[in-house]
N, C-alpha and C positions, 0 to 999 in steps of 0.2 A: 398495362391491367386484365388480365387473362394470361395468364404470359406460356400455362402447362408447363411448368418447371416442375422437376424433384430432384431429392438431394442425388439421383443418379447422374448429375448433369452440373460439371462443376462450371467454377467461374471462369476456367480458364478457358473452354469453351465460350463463352458468352462475351467477352474481352473485347472492347471497340476500340479502336487508336484513337486517342485524345479524350478518352471519357475515365473517369474513377468507376470503381466497382464490377458491376450493376450491385445493386443495395437492392435487395430481395427478400420477399414471404414467400414461401411456396403454400400448395397446399398439404396438409398436415394427413388429412385423414387415408391416405395411401388412394386416393381414387385419383382419376388423372383430371385434367384442365383444371381452372381455376389457377388462382396466384397472384403476384403483386411484384411488380417491380422500378428501380425508379437509376434509369442514367444520369452522371452529370460531367460536366466537361471539366478535364483535370483545372482549367485555371476559376473555378468559381467554388469559394471556399464553405464549407459544411459538416454537419454532426451529424450520423445516424439519434438518432431518439428511441433507445430502447424502453425506454419509460411510456411510449406511447402506444406501444404495441397490444393488442385485447388479442388474447385466444383465441377465440370464436369471430375472429376479422381476418379476413385473408387483405393486409395491406402494411405499409410500408411508410415510415417516417424520415423525412429528413431534417434538418433546422439550417437553412437558407445565413451566413453568416455577414449583415451588413453595416455600415456604417449610419443605418437611423437611430433611430432611439429606439426601434425594435426589429428583432430579426422578421423572417418569413417560415413557420413550420409549413411543408410541403408533405401534404398524403397522398400516396396513392391507392385504391381499397377497389376491393371486387366484391361484389353480393352475387352469388347464384340464384338465378330466376328460382330454384325451389327452397329457395329461406325460408327457415322459420319466423316466426314473429318475436324467439331468443333472439334470435339474429340481427334485423332491428334495433332492437333493444340494446346490442351489442354495439354496432354500429353508431348508433346516437349517444353511446357511455364514451365511447371512443373521440367523437369531435367535442364532447361536454370535454375530455379530460385535455385535452389541444388546446382548444379554447379558455380554458384556465390559466394556462401558461400566461401570467400577464406582462411578460417580455417579448413575447410575439405574435405578429398577426399571423392567421392560419390562411391557408390554400389548398383547396383538398379537390382528388380529379380522378376521376374513372367510373366503370360499367358498374353501375347497380342496380341493374334489368329494372327497372321502374321507372314508367313511362311519364316523363313532368308534365309533358301534355293533359295529361288525364287529370279532372279534378278532386280534390280533395288525396295525391298521390302521397305515401307513404312518408320519402323520402321530404318532399315539400313542406308537410308537417314539419318532421325536425329540425328542415334548417331552417322554416320560420321561430319554433321556439328558440333556437340559437344564436337566431336574429343574424342568420349569415345571408349574403345576396348568390342568386344562383346567375351565374354568367352566361349559359349556353340557350338560345332563347329556339332553335330550328332543330330537326329531327339529324340525329343520330343515325338511326338507324332503319336502313331502306331499304324494302322488302318488296317485289313487285306488284303485293296485296294490302300493302298496310307501311309507315310510317311511323316511329318512337322517336322520342328523346329519352335516353335512357343513359350518354354520357355525361357525366356534369361536372361541369368546376365549379366549385361555389365558394363564397371569402368571406373574411370580417374586412379586409381592407381595398374594397372598391377604390378608394380611392388613389390608392397606388398600382390601379389596374390600367393601363396603356391602351390593348384590345383583347380583342379577346373574338374569335371565328372559327365554323366549324367547316372543313378542309375538306375534299374530296376523299371517298376510300384509297384504301392501300392497298391493305392484304387483306383484309377480308369485308364482309357486308357494314362494318361497323365507320363512319369516318372519322377520321381524326379530328381531336379538338384542337385547339392554340391560346393559350394564353403569354400576352406580354406583360409584364412586370417591369415600370421604373423605377428601380434601386440602385444603388451605388452601392456594392461589394468591398468587403476589407480585402486588404490586399493576402494575397497568399504568403507564404514568408518562404523566402530564396534562401536557400543554401548557397554558402561560397566554398568550392572549393580551390585547394592547389595542388596544380599538375608540375611535377618535375622535370625539366627538361635535359635527361643526363647525358644525352648527345652533345652538349652544349657544358658538362663540366669537369671542372680543371683539375684531372685524375694526378697531377704533378706531386 
């Protein structure tokens, strides 16, 4: 969340060994900062959900393919601190569209720059309206004079959550957040190749 990427940075420069993608949504306004991206391990079957994108939301959506009755939609969103009420409405519409897919559970994560610990926080209101549980309970952005919970993980499938926690900060003042789901994934399709050893060929 908040990748700071733009169209001048190709995926070739961002590739990680053993991972697909990245799936990414860069800021389109031409301004720096913002943007979202998701990396997925090569052995995890997913598909990108372009139908869930919203032109006013810096977010990326993928569908995790499982053997359960429902798959899991995973979204990564970023909301700038100076976002307008229209962008809040866009985020709510985006989550509503994801939740309306009856074939999927939803897990959304990201930096929304809205302190969940403050009473009547806008994101808390949206999540309550959508009956989504917010998993993160302790501050994620800690400064010398303040601490706020602005990095969220919210879901419709709390029964599939094995654990969630706030980790130590790594590259910024934000602490990383972790959510572990208890899922059975569909097997990825293997490809069989026939390789001929011409050194053993009978050329007579």
